[in-house]
C-alpha positions in Angstrom: 94.4 91.4 124.4 91.4 92.8 122.7 91.7 93.5 119.0 94.1 92.5 116.3 94.6 95.9 114.7 97.8 98.0 114.8 97.8 98.6 118.5 97.0 95.0 119.4 99.7 93.6 117.1 102.3 96.1 118.4 101.4 95.3 122.0 101.7 91.6 121.3 105.1 92.3 119.8 106.2 94.1 123.0 104.9 91.2 125.1 106.8 88.7 123.0 110.0 90.8 123.4 109.4 90.5 127.2 109.1 86.7 126.8 105.3 86.6 127.5 102.8 84.7 125.5 100.0 87.1 124.3 96.6 86.0 123.3 94.8 88.3 120.8 91.0 88.1 120.5 90.0 89.5 117.1 86.3 89.7 116.2 86.8 89.7 112.4 88.1 86.8 110.3 91.7 88.1 110.2 94.0 90.2 112.4 94.0 93.4 110.4 91.7 95.5 112.5 89.1 97.7 110.7 91.2 98.5 107.7 89.4 96.3 105.1 86.2 98.2 105.9 87.6 101.6 105.2 87.1 103.4 101.9 89.1 102.1 98.9 91.1 105.3 98.3 92.2 105.8 101.9 95.9 106.8 102.2 97.9 107.1 105.3 98.7 110.7 106.4 102.3 109.8 107.2 105.0 108.1 105.2 105.6 104.4 105.4 108.8 104.9 107.4 106.8 106.4 110.2 103.8 104.1 109.9 105.5 100.7 110.3 105.1 98.7 113.5 108.1 97.5 115.6 110.3 94.9 113.9 108.9 95.1 110.3 109.3 98.0 107.9 106.8 98.6 105.1 108.1 97.2 101.7 109.1 99.7 99.1 109.9 103.4 99.2 109.9 104.5 102.8 108.8 108.0 101.8 105.6 106.9 100.0 102.1 107.1 101.7 100.6 103.6 101.8 97.1 103.0 100.7 94.4 101.0 102.4 95.1 97.7 100.7 98.8 98.0 101.4 98.1 98.5 105.1 95.8 95.5 105.2 98.5 93.3 103.5 101.2 94.7 105.8 99.2 94.0 109.0 98.5 90.4 107.8 102.2 89.9 107.2 103.0 91.4 110.6 100.5 89.0 112.3 101.8 86.0 110.4 105.4 86.7 111.6 104.2 87.4 115.2 104.6 84.4 117.5 101.3 85.0 119.3 98.1 83.1 119.8 95.7 85.1 117.5 92.1 83.9 117.8 89.9 85.3 115.0 86.1 85.4 115.0 86.5 85.7 118.8 85.1 88.3 121.1 85.8 89.1 124.7 82.5 88.7 126.5 83.7 89.9 129.9 86.8 90.2 132.1 86.8 89.2 135.7 89.3 89.4 138.5 90.5 86.2 140.2 92.8 87.3 143.0 95.9 88.8 141.3 94.8 87.5 137.9 92.3 88.5 135.3 90.3 86.1 133.3 89.0 87.0 129.8 85.9 85.1 128.9 85.8 84.6 125.2 83.0 83.8 122.8 83.1 82.4 119.2 86.2 81.1 117.5 87.9 77.9 118.3 89.1 77.1 120.8 87.7 79.5 123.4 89.2 78.8 126.8 89.5 81.7 129.3 92.9 83.5 129.3 94.7 84.5 132.5 96.7 87.6 133.0 99.3 88.0 134.4 100.5 84.4 133.8 
């Protein structure tokens, strides 16, 4: 999967629930998406109870509106609990078809073998 933000992490969670082994390629140094680069006072427009990803609620009052740094911490906790191969500082250079499979050619990070999908 490309990207370790909210959608990439939630998709990896769904794949794990289906007993698949997802590989996440995240260009930055940690799997929290673009959140650390947003402005300091950013606040979610929906309460924590509706902003949580599958399997892990936000800590604290479910009716509060989490701020940027809370979201960054939450996404890092989510990634840490996720049983997935998360490769930071890794980009997807290209994706090619190989019969019924797709191969993602990765750059950067370590290690960087190609990933097959479906398995």
